[in-house]
Phi, psi and omega in degrees: 000143177249158184241123177228126177210169178184170178256137180236156181273343179166172185287314185253116177238136181251009177233161178296139182240150179232146177195191175220162184224145175226155180179197182220140176255143166258105194250151173197180171243145170260115184232138180285348186244356185221146173263103191253152177263185182224165176205172182267141179214157186275157174212148178184160179164201184254158184225138171233132179233128180241117177301141179249302179200122178056236182277003184261132178229154170264134184231129175241142180229150172233110191238149161262110188235129178266137177236165179166188177205158178250130178244121181288144176270150184297327183254026179102155183082187183199165173241129174264117177263107185242159176211143176257133183237144166273116193240137180238093173278138173240117192229156164260131184244124183239127179253136176274162177302146181292137176234111181052049176070007177254128181246116177271142179222159172229155179208147181203153179169208181229174179213155167235152184210147176235137186287137177254320183201167174224158172202152175239132181226153174290131179291149180118210185282334181278138182227057179255114184289146173268148173251088183272343182073011181247151178251123182256341184247145176290157185292325185246146174220156179204154181181201185238154181224139172213143181200165175225155180192189181207148173246131182217150186283135173218116175057041179084353176251165174250116181271125183246116178243135181224136172252129182236154168244133183239127179242116168286137185251001177232157179294115183263353185265142173263143179278098183264116183280325181264084185282128179286339179234082186300332180273001175213061188290141174289140183291152180285341177210154180175149177247140184291143175222147178201147161256138182233134172238119193227153178245119182254132184235145172093001179255000000 
């Protein structure tokens, strides 16, 4: 699951707005040949929103978003195969009429992403990355995003929380023949998947 939230100045804005967002992703891969696990990873970056017509706005984000999957080891434990991407979601944002100072919104669109780094860590409480020198993820990823959320007043601010589902639409996995962890091999193919819960500030 990923986390998205934020503070807004009001439901209807007629000027371009800027802010930032922080949150957490629950990430995994969907693979036809492997039963894969998931784990939590961070996400954050900047947001620009431009009103289009009435309650509809165009929203662009520039995020550092971590993706990955957990592969269980045969004799216990697991390996988390992670990668960090520079991600550009382009979305349509729709706000519903305010009900008792609470504004519900929906958003949907697509994203493109380019890989920045990779790391492999043992799953569980220990978080020490391995330096295997191998690349498991393709450099580019793209897909679709949809989410719902609400903005509500707290202490003079408007807290904006959004839950998103993210679907990668292309094969993001590289077929690595020389696996560094044979008992927890990375899949030869897979598409990124994530739930996101986010906090958005400054809008």
